[in-house]
C-alpha positions in Angstrom: 12.9 63.7 -57.3 14.0 65.5 -60.3 12.3 64.2 -63.7 14.1 61.8 -65.7 14.8 63.7 -68.5 16.3 66.3 -67.0 18.3 63.9 -64.5 19.8 62.8 -67.8 21.2 65.8 -68.8 22.6 66.6 -65.1 24.1 63.1 -65.5 25.5 64.3 -68.8 26.7 67.5 -67.6 28.2 66.6 -64.1 28.3 62.8 -64.1 32.2 62.9 -64.0 31.9 64.7 -60.8 30.1 61.9 -58.8 32.1 59.0 -57.6 32.3 56.0 -59.6 29.8 54.0 -58.0 27.5 56.9 -57.9 27.9 57.4 -61.6 27.5 54.0 -62.5 24.4 53.6 -60.3 22.8 56.7 -61.8 23.6 56.2 -65.2 22.4 52.5 -65.3 19.1 53.8 -63.6 18.7 57.2 -66.0 20.2 56.2 -69.2 19.8 52.5 -69.1 16.4 52.2 -67.4 17.5 49.8 -65.2 15.3 48.5 -62.4 16.7 48.9 -58.9 17.2 45.1 -58.6 18.9 44.9 -61.9 21.4 47.6 -60.7 21.7 45.9 -57.6 22.7 42.5 -59.5 25.0 44.5 -61.4 26.9 46.2 -59.1 26.7 43.5 -56.3 24.7 45.6 -53.6 21.5 45.7 -52.0 18.4 47.0 -53.5 18.4 49.4 -50.5 21.8 50.6 -51.2 20.9 51.2 -54.7 18.0 53.4 -53.7 20.1 55.3 -51.4 22.8 55.9 -53.9 20.5 57.2 -56.6 18.9 59.4 -54.1 22.5 61.1 -53.0 23.4 61.2 -56.6 20.4 62.9 -57.7 21.0 65.4 -54.7 24.6 65.6 -55.7 23.6 66.5 -59.4 20.9 69.1 -58.3 23.4 70.7 -56.4 25.9 70.8 -59.0 23.3 72.5 -61.3 22.3 75.1 -58.5 26.0 76.3 -58.5 27.0 75.9 -62.3 23.7 76.4 -64.2 24.7 74.4 -67.4 21.5 72.7 -67.8 19.4 76.5 -67.1 21.7 77.9 -69.9 21.1 75.4 -72.3 17.3 76.0 -71.8 18.1 79.6 -72.5 20.2 78.8 -75.6 17.3 76.6 -77.2 14.7 79.2 -76.3 16.7 82.1 -77.8 17.5 79.7 -81.0 13.6 78.8 -81.5 13.0 82.5 -81.2 15.4 82.9 -84.2 13.8 80.2 -86.0 10.3 82.0 -85.5 11.7 85.0 -86.8 13.0 83.8 -90.0 9.7 82.1 -90.7 7.8 85.5 -90.3 10.3 86.9 -92.7 9.0 84.1 -95.1 12.6 82.6 -96.0 12.0 79.1 -95.2 12.1 78.0 -98.7 15.8 79.4 -99.2 19.2 77.2 -99.0 20.2 80.1 -96.4 17.6 79.2 -94.2 18.5 75.5 -93.8 22.1 76.3 -93.3 21.1 78.6 -90.9 19.1 75.7 -89.2 21.9 73.6 -89.5 24.2 75.9 -87.9 21.7 76.4 -85.1 21.4 72.8 -84.4 25.1 72.5 -84.0 25.3 74.9 -81.7 23.4 73.0 -79.4 23.9 69.4 -80.5 
């Protein structure tokens, strides 16, 4: 199973590629932290059907990431931005206004 935090990113990136039912189930499970029983009640289906739906949805999201790689790209960019921050700190510029502006721009790039 995909770890929950990574799965949340996958839902953000690729959720619109899922069917409405798949998107609803995985969103309730990952983002709203609903139990399988709560999702079953919400969607009017069995707990087993919810489990199967979440498993299929997770597999689909993993396949989309394998093909498109948006999460991997995000991770690469975050790593590169962290390297830039460390280099700026090594330069001793943390107390300058420009440093704070650069950090703000770097945060806007990712988030």
